[in-house]
N, C-alpha and C positions, 0 to 999 in steps of 0.2 A: 534833298528829297519831301518833298509839302504830302500833306494831308491835301485831299480834294475839299473842295469846300460841300456840306453837308446839302446834299440834293442835284449834288452834280453830277452827272451821268456821263459825261464826255470821255472819252477815251484817248486823247490827242497824244500823237508821239510821239512830237518835238517839246514833250513837256515834262518837266522836272516833278509832277506831281505824283505821290501814288498811285497805281488806277483802281490799287485796288478797292473794299471799303473805305465808308471814311474812316477815319481815327477820331479816336476817343481816349479822351484821360483817364489814368488812371486812379480817378479820386474816389475816397471814401468819404460817407456822408461824419466822421470825426475830423477827417482832413479838412473838408469843410469849412465846420463849426469852429474848430481853432482860427482857418484865416479868415473868418468874418468877423474874430474880435479885432476889438481898437485896441486892447491889451498889448503890452512890448509883450515877446516869446519869453524872455527871462522871468516875469508877472505871470504869466500864464503857468508856467513849471512849478513856481510857490503857489500857486493856487493847484493843481493839479497833488500836488506834495501832503497838503494840508488836506484836502476831500482822503485821497487817502490814508492818511493818518487818524480823520474822522472814524470813515471807516472799519478800520484795524479798533478803533472803540469802539464799535456797535451805534455808531449817533443815531437818531434818528431820523427818517426821511424827509421831513422837513428841513434841519437842521444844513443836512447834507445840499438839499436844494438849494439854499440861498447862498453855500460859500461854492458852489457847482456852476451856479448864475452870475456871478461875478466876474465882471468883463465880458459876460455874452447879453443880457437879457435886463440883467440887472447894473443899476450904475453902481461907484464907490459908494454914490451918499446913499443911496436904498439899503445897498448891501449891509452899511453902517447902521443907519434904520432899525435895518430887519435883527439883527446880532445884540443892538440893543436891548427888544423889543424883546428878545427871545431870554439875553441873559437877566431880562424885569421878570422870567415867569409866563410873559404873555404867550403861547402856542400855539397859535399862527398867525400869517401872512394877512395884511391889510390891504 
C-alpha cells in the first residue's frame, strides 16, 4: 500500500495506492534538526549530554548556544574558536 502523490485526486480501483488523504510523515522539527546535521549520531549524543550537563550547571545561554550549535550551524573550528574566546573572557560572538 502506498500513499497517493500530493495533489493526486484520482481514485483508481486497480491501484494499490491509498485512496484517502495524502500520507504525511510524523516528523517533528527536532527530528529534522538531528537529521540535517553532518555529525555522526554518536557524536550528536555526546553534544546532547554536554549541553544537558551545562544546563544542569546553570551555564549562561551564550555558552549553551555555542555547544548546542556544534555540528548544526557551527563547524568544529568555529565552536573551538568560540570556546577559546569564552575561556579567554570574551563573552560575545563575533
